[in-house]
C-alpha atoms as one frame of an Amber mdcrd trajectory, in Angstrom:
protein
 -64.044 -58.992  35.392 -62.527 -58.042  32.062 -59.706 -60.117  30.622 -57.369
 -58.733  27.980 -57.729 -60.160  24.541 -54.684 -61.648  22.886 -54.154 -60.713
  19.297 -51.717 -62.319  16.893 -49.002 -59.829  17.790 -49.219 -60.377  21.535
 -49.407 -64.156  21.027 -46.252 -64.094  18.933 -44.436 -61.965  21.490 -45.517
 -64.259  24.311 -44.342 -67.304  22.394 -41.003 -65.645  21.652 -40.552 -64.673
  25.293 -41.363 -68.210  26.462 -38.955 -69.736  23.960 -36.170 -67.453  25.111
 -36.723 -67.975  28.832 -37.139 -71.746  28.412 -34.149 -72.185  26.131 -31.439
 -74.584  27.381 -28.910 -71.740  27.177 -30.643 -69.614  29.811 -31.272 -72.652
  32.005 -27.531 -73.002  32.450 -26.134 -71.361  35.623 -23.127 -70.231  33.606
 -25.398 -68.486  31.099 -27.391 -66.790  33.863 -24.196 -65.645  35.523 -22.886
 -64.309  32.206 -26.128 -62.435  31.503 -26.019 -60.898  34.984 -22.442 -59.681
  34.502 -23.223 -58.394  30.995 -26.171 -56.460  32.436 -23.952 -55.107  35.204
 -21.480 -53.906  32.594 -24.232 -52.255  30.560 -25.506 -50.339  33.593 -21.953
 -49.323  34.435 -21.545 -47.788  30.978 -24.942 -46.096  31.270 -23.801 -44.411
  34.470 -20.523 -43.489  32.843 -22.336 -41.754  29.974 -24.335 -39.687  32.457
 -21.208 -38.803  34.437 -19.267 -37.936  31.281 -21.953 -35.610  29.943 -22.247
 -33.878  33.302 -18.516 -33.510  33.904 -17.786 -32.267  30.388 -20.428 -29.555
  30.715 -19.216 -28.603  34.201 -15.586 -28.500  33.118 -16.315 -26.084  30.261
 -18.875 -24.088  32.276 -18.185 -20.365  32.613 -19.813 -20.222  36.064 -18.505
 -23.352  37.793 -15.723 -24.605  35.535 -12.957 -23.140  33.403 -15.009 -21.462
  30.667 -13.006 -20.112  27.760  -9.773 -21.501  29.278 -11.052 -25.085  29.291
  -9.198 -25.920  26.064  -5.903 -25.248  27.828  -6.848 -26.958  31.095  -8.331
 -30.068  29.462  -5.002 -31.765  28.518  -3.617 -31.041  31.982  -6.680 -32.586
  33.614  -6.292 -35.674  31.442  -2.655 -35.893  32.510  -3.705 -35.879  36.167
  -5.925 -38.898  35.552  -2.874 -41.140  35.176  -1.584 -40.892  38.786  -5.091
 -41.470  40.123  -5.512 -44.476  37.815  -2.208 -45.849  39.089  -3.408 -45.487
  42.681  -6.672 -47.262  41.836  -4.737 -50.030  40.070  -2.452 -50.622  43.060
  -5.446 -50.667  45.378  -7.192 -53.182  43.133  -4.200 -55.551  42.889  -3.881
 -55.596  46.670  -7.585 -56.354  47.026  -7.325 -59.087  44.379  -4.352 -60.713
  46.091  -5.854 -60.583  49.586  -9.581 -61.081  49.011 -10.056 -62.451  45.500
 -11.780 -61.071  42.374 -15.307 -60.921  43.801 -14.492 -58.737  46.783 -12.050
 -56.658  44.729 -14.835 -55.782  42.287 -17.209 -55.058  45.152 -14.751 -52.717
  46.905 -13.787 -50.745  43.792 -17.430 -50.338  42.759 -18.357 -49.034  46.211
 -15.513 -46.526  45.973 -16.820 -45.223  42.648 -20.388 -44.986  43.952 -19.191
 -42.920  46.918 -17.124 -40.558  44.755 -19.966 -39.928  42.278 -22.450 -39.343
  45.092 -20.210 -36.796  46.807 -19.517 -35.007  43.502 -23.211 -34.868  42.656
 -24.161 -33.393  46.024 -21.347 -30.833  45.837 -22.266 -29.749  42.284 -25.965
 -29.426  43.097 -25.163 -27.366  46.184 -22.906 -24.945  44.311 -25.359 -24.539
  41.446 -27.980 -23.354  43.937 -25.506 -21.283  45.967 -23.064 -19.357  43.767
 -21.496 -17.621  46.785 -20.360 -20.985  48.136 -18.858 -21.944  44.797 -16.841
 -18.715  44.602 -15.005 -19.321  47.892 -11.322 -19.446  46.952  -8.742 -21.980
  48.080  -5.166 -21.347  46.909  -6.465 -18.542  44.659  -8.865 -20.940  42.880
 -12.653 -20.993  43.365 -13.738 -24.102  45.232 -16.120 -24.889  42.371 -13.206
 -25.277  39.944 -11.350 -27.525  42.387 -14.352 -29.822  42.821 -15.111 -29.824
  39.082 -11.469 -30.670  38.402 -11.494 -33.554  40.911 -14.783 -34.915  39.577
 -13.579 -34.714  35.971 -10.274 -36.461  36.746 -11.991 -39.242  38.692 -14.574
 -39.785  35.956 -11.718 -40.295  33.490 -10.039 -42.795  35.822 -12.633 -45.255
  37.076 -14.371 -46.622  33.965 -11.607 -48.972  32.824 -11.018 -50.150  36.393
 -14.532 -51.584  36.635 -15.314 -52.851  33.159 -11.980 -54.687  32.886 -12.919
 -56.697  35.977 -16.338 -57.437  34.491 -14.809 -58.615  31.231 -12.276 -60.700
  33.194 -15.131 -62.632  34.760 -16.724 -63.312  31.371 -13.379 -64.307  29.877
 -12.886 -66.812  32.697 -16.211 -68.651  32.348 -16.450 -68.798  28.533 -14.365
 -70.768  26.046 -12.878 -69.007  22.982 -15.666 -70.392  20.793 -18.340 -69.175
  23.196 -16.595 -65.814  23.537 -16.453 -65.374  19.761 -20.151 -66.193  19.556
 -21.474 -64.063  22.435 -19.004 -61.228  23.075 -20.425 -59.064  20.311 -23.873
 -59.293  21.916 -22.445 -58.481  25.344 -20.795 -55.391  23.894 -23.964 -54.629
  21.927 -26.046 -54.621  25.094 -23.664 -52.075  26.625 -23.874 -49.954  23.486
 -27.688 -49.948  23.513 -27.919 -48.951  27.157 -25.163 -46.344  26.707 -26.963
 -44.937  23.680 -30.192 -44.594  25.655 -28.327 -42.916  28.505 -26.489 -40.565
  26.152 -29.624 -39.446  24.346 -31.377 -38.963  27.693 -28.802 -36.458  28.945
 -30.446 -33.475  27.234 -33.798 -34.201  28.887 -32.499 -35.358  32.240 -30.310
 -32.288  32.700 -33.416 -30.076  32.483 -35.139 -32.056  35.233 -32.372 -32.907
  37.704 -29.465 -30.660  36.677 -25.810 -31.530  36.165 -25.364 -32.577  39.801
 -28.391 -34.838  39.515 -26.789 -36.619  36.553 -23.852 -37.572  38.776 -26.254
 -38.867  41.422 -28.098 -40.906  38.804 -24.754 -42.340  37.662 -24.106 -43.447
  41.256 -27.522 -45.128  41.351 -26.734 -46.970  38.116 -23.465 -48.220  39.628
 -25.375 -49.475  42.652 -27.415 -51.744  40.371 -24.147 -52.777  38.720 -22.747
 -53.800  42.100 -25.748 -55.993  42.929 -25.790 -57.769  39.558 -22.038 -58.385
  39.497 -22.063 -59.784  43.021 -24.917 -62.122  42.109 -22.953 -63.335  39.064
 -19.977 -64.234  41.257 -22.275 -65.864  43.820 -23.770 -68.063  41.116 -20.307
 -68.997  39.836 -19.152 -69.994  43.320 -22.316 -72.010  43.959 -22.070 -74.040
  40.734 -18.314 -74.607  40.626 -17.071 -72.315  37.855 -15.679 -69.566  40.074
 -12.772 -67.833  38.259 -10.748 -67.668  41.484 -10.323 -71.470  41.584  -7.288
 -71.233  39.329  -5.425 -68.724  41.489  -6.450 -70.538  44.687  -4.853 -73.735
  43.423  -1.721 -71.846  42.448  -1.494 -70.296  45.918  -2.071 -73.681  47.539
   0.664 -75.238  45.417   3.076 -72.439  46.296   2.227 -72.720  49.984   2.857
 -76.470  49.945   6.206 -76.080  48.186   7.191 -73.324  50.605   6.266 -75.525
  53.566   8.407 -78.337  52.203  11.341 -75.972  51.733  10.979 -74.740  55.322
  10.978 -78.278  56.639  14.112 -79.119  54.674  15.976 -76.034  55.882  15.069
 -75.292  59.512  18.259 -73.304  59.933  16.965 -70.536  57.690  13.824 -69.930
  59.743  15.160 -66.687  61.219  15.917 -65.179  57.823  12.504 -66.326  56.639
  10.839 -64.527  59.534  12.813 -61.380  58.784  11.796 -61.403  55.144   8.173
 -61.959  56.182   8.319 -58.898  58.394   9.779 -56.792  55.577   7.161 -57.902
  53.027   4.549 -55.230  53.881   7.174 -52.522  53.359   7.983 -53.850  49.883
   4.444 -54.302  48.638   4.681 -51.644  45.913   8.102 -52.831  44.714   6.891
 -56.413  44.792   3.842 -55.544  42.670   5.983 -53.727  40.110   8.392 -56.669
  39.845   5.523 -59.119  39.444   3.998 -56.956  36.715   7.275 -56.774  34.792
   7.756 -60.526  35.167   4.238 -61.169  33.886   4.725 -59.053  30.756   8.044
 -60.754  30.040   6.419 -64.158  30.396   3.444 -63.253  28.153   4.640 -61.173
  25.144   1.048 -60.734  23.951   0.383 -58.471  26.935   3.298 -56.215  25.980
   2.067 -55.908  22.396  -1.465 -55.114  23.584  -0.050 -52.564  26.043   1.702
 -50.687  23.216  -1.383 -50.867  20.974  -3.446 -49.382  23.792  -0.954 -46.544
  24.246  -1.172 -45.653  20.560  -4.958 -45.739  20.376  -5.501 -43.741  23.562
  -3.003 -41.140  22.360  -5.047 -40.750  19.187  -8.271 -40.602  21.196  -6.848
 -37.854  23.418  -5.861 -35.682  20.467  -9.301 -36.009  18.891 -11.065 -35.397
  22.223  -8.988 -32.276  22.848  -9.801 -30.916  19.403 -13.473 -31.652  20.003
 -13.507 -29.881  23.393 -11.816 -26.800  21.921 -14.196 -26.594  18.962 -17.248
 -27.321  21.124 -16.349 -24.625  23.637 -15.886 -22.005  20.922 -18.982 -22.967
  18.926 -21.522 -23.775  21.677 -21.493 -21.285  24.590 -24.448 -22.702  26.583
 -23.616 -25.285  29.300 -26.729 -27.435  28.841 -26.361 -27.389  25.048 -22.772
 -28.571  25.359 -23.910 -31.423  27.613 -26.528 -32.339  24.991 -23.942 -32.130
  22.202 -21.597 -34.474  24.055 -24.414 -36.864  24.950 -25.688 -36.988  21.372
 -22.196 -37.581  19.977 -21.551 -40.578  22.184 -25.128 -41.787  21.756 -24.585
 -41.808  17.991 -21.346 -43.705  18.474 -23.097 -46.256  20.668 -25.944 -46.542
  18.166 -23.572 -47.271  15.298 -21.663 -49.670  17.539 -24.889 -51.498  18.345
 -25.655 -52.054  14.669 -22.122 -53.282  14.091 -22.108 -55.566  17.142 -25.461
 -57.232  16.497 -25.428 -57.570  12.714 -21.838 -57.437  11.405 -19.460 -58.492
  14.169 -21.032 -61.945  14.826 -20.547 -62.787  11.155 -17.006 -61.400  11.056
 -15.850 -63.210  14.207 -17.261 -66.504  12.945 -15.766 -66.278   9.454 -12.502
 -64.411  10.061  -9.577 -64.932  12.393  -9.210 -62.200  15.058  -5.684 -61.429
  13.860  -7.057 -60.375  10.447  -9.631 -58.084  12.031  -6.873 -56.429  14.079
  -5.026 -55.592  10.863  -8.078 -54.046   9.184  -9.553 -52.149  12.144  -7.322
 -49.004  12.162  -7.851 -48.259   8.467 -11.103 -46.266   8.749  -9.801 -43.849
  11.450  -6.649 -43.525   9.363  -8.717 -42.423   6.355 -10.533 -39.885   8.538
  -7.157 -38.547   9.656  -6.154 -38.015   6.039  -9.430 -36.189   5.338  -8.856
 -33.896   8.347  -5.513 -32.895   6.864  -7.154 -31.475   3.729  -8.092 -28.099
   5.327  -4.475 -27.701   6.495  -3.085 -28.430   3.044  -5.832 -26.613   1.135
  -7.298 -23.804   3.311 -11.017 -23.303   2.780 -11.460 -26.575   0.905 -13.732
 -28.166   3.479 -14.089 -25.865   6.472 -15.723 -22.478   6.046 -17.071 -21.816
   9.568 -16.556 -22.758  13.199 -19.592 -25.053  13.080 -18.144 -26.858  10.050
 -14.878 -27.344  11.924 -16.822 -28.741  14.879 -18.648 -31.256  12.699 -15.421
 -32.318  10.997 -13.605 -33.086  14.245 -16.777 -34.665  15.676 -16.921 -37.089
  12.738 -13.260 -38.035  13.291 -13.860 -38.630  17.000 -17.084 -40.494  16.219
 -15.240 -42.851  13.872 -12.494 -43.628  16.378 -14.930 -44.160  19.243 -17.200
 -46.361  17.125 -14.261 -48.580  16.158 -13.275 -48.705  19.819 -16.714 -49.575
  21.183 -17.833 -51.935  18.440 -14.707 -53.835  17.413 -11.567 -53.020  19.366
 -12.969 -53.816  22.825 -14.339 -57.174  21.678 -11.115 -58.135  19.895  -9.063
 -57.178  22.943 -11.229 -59.350  25.187 -10.821 -62.295  22.812  -7.056 -61.949
  23.214  -7.324 -62.565  26.963  -9.580 -65.646  26.872  -6.863 -68.326  26.327
  -4.412 -66.691  28.774  -3.912 -67.712  32.420  -5.617 -66.197  35.475  -2.829
 -63.729  36.219  -2.903 -62.418  32.656  -6.716 -62.177  32.613  -7.038 -60.356
  35.923  -3.729 -58.611  36.707  -2.318 -58.091  33.215  -5.668 -56.913  31.904
  -6.037 -54.355  34.697  -2.521 -53.033  34.091  -3.385 -52.510  30.428  -6.959
 -51.304  30.988  -6.060 -48.858  33.758  -2.415 -47.904  33.402  -1.892 -48.198
  29.627  -5.184 -46.463  28.870  -4.462 -43.648  31.323  -0.766 -43.400  30.468
  -1.558 -43.138  26.767  -4.046 -40.353  27.417  -1.953 -38.614  30.068   1.279
 -38.799  28.084  -0.351 -37.258  25.047  -2.139 -34.747  27.285   1.215 -33.596
  28.672   2.500 -33.134  25.129  -0.587 -31.110  24.234  -0.194 -29.051  27.407
   3.390 -28.295  26.392   2.227 -27.255  22.936  -0.434 -25.085  24.512   2.189
 -23.364  26.680   4.634 -22.870  23.805   1.954 -21.456  21.525   0.726 -19.072
  24.199  -2.604 -20.740  24.978  -3.474 -22.094  21.546  -2.695 -25.770  20.966
  -4.950 -26.170  17.952  -2.317 -25.717  15.282  -0.693 -28.887  14.004  -3.001
 -31.301  15.822  -4.372 -32.716  12.571  -0.896 -33.739  11.472  -0.092 -35.189
  14.888  -3.340 -37.180  14.830  -2.464 -38.603  11.420   1.009 -39.628  12.608
  -0.431 -41.387  15.654  -2.998 -43.117  13.416  -0.149 -44.682  11.439   1.499
 -45.681  14.713  -1.699 -47.353  15.895  -1.932 -49.331  12.651   1.665 -50.492
  13.073   1.049 -51.590  16.671  -2.058 -53.506  15.594  -0.053 -55.334  12.944
   2.576 -56.261  15.540  -0.065 -57.521  17.969  -1.833 -59.571  15.295   1.308
 -61.646  14.747   1.119 -62.897  18.375  -2.580 -63.777  18.449  -3.295 -67.523
  18.164  -5.812 -68.958  15.747  -9.240 -70.048  16.972  -8.186 -73.699  17.099
  -5.002 -72.892  19.002  -6.955 -70.784  21.502  -9.409 -73.648  22.115  -6.489
 -76.011  22.740  -4.904 -73.580  25.220  -8.145 -73.257  27.201  -8.663 -77.030
  27.231  -5.159 -77.540  28.644  -5.785 -74.845  31.268  -9.050 -76.485  32.340
  -7.359 -79.897  32.660  -4.759 -78.385  34.991  -7.516 -76.902  37.166  -9.241
 -80.291  37.422
């Protein structure tokens, strides 16, 4: 029987692997739970990259989607994502209140898996049967209706899931631990997303655009299993994030019971209000959300910052879709273009997260990083204005225009993936349970979607006024929003506590739980 020989390289790798697996950090249940949730998040983003590449190509497809009219329909589709995001948010808050964070994450993930699976099957069927796709409903081909629904859902579910995953990590780590490890958590997501994005061009040749959606559903299935295991480990070893809210509910229930005992005469009115509660669920949720943002001003500042950034992102994405559709007519090539763009962004983000961000977060206060972050996209916005002020100075062809807007979008997305997401998560760590789980979801789902949808409605209005061409003036609008984003980041930075203050806030919160 032959045995493999071990050279110096394999010996070194084996020693490194043993040292990692036997390190005290990975022996900790909290560390294992955190790694599981970080892996779940990475697989979620991998599936999202596959779904995004597929849906973008389908949306701009001349056979199944909107073809040459996609530039006009794109802002309207983004606007429709906001109502769906609001519905998903309300569904999540009800699940969180009734069943806790673990089951809320499980239910929302299952919903996304089902939607992606149905979309993938429908797309694959219509690609192999063009007659079926051309059946018209309300004067629109059924293929366009399904593509529209799939595109809107894909732009609605990502924030819903990853905000819950980050909420778990923010609940089990201290601010010091978060500052040390968050960049690596985000870096893992960037690496996996980069691999998924670069794989789109090859995968689409093997399994088609519908198959990409099915593969995204499979990736989310792995996400579901890992995330559930992370929560199971937390519950087993006593660091379950829901302990805080359970104690609050228990305290409220005890105080309510005492009030009822002291005032037996009001039992009838209490019963009546209890019966009316289900009918006022939506109003009650809205009032609680407003009360939460009034109580925690940091959430309001982060909400406005998110609106500004997502507005900028929508403008750049719209410009990119318009230029891509006019410069690249082939569906599969457009899917490859989109996949490569976001893969490049994730690659740059990975370098930043693993080599630069750990040093920056250790040596600089988060508030200072917030003030510096918008500057690079702002510079890109100024550069994009040069062709408008000096025609022919930089852009001489449609391909040059495509590369120019792609670089602007790449810069904004890289800042978002590598720095902004990590800084935003650090903001939540010292806050209470309601802020980490409810406030974060309101910002991640509603503010993100409202920022994109609000700007999309404006772009749709411009498209209508200009007779189907919304390209003019977008560079100037993008520059104005870039300045607005910088201003909102400065305002937010003034409310962010220092590292020492954040540690003190978490220590006080933990003492209350004990």
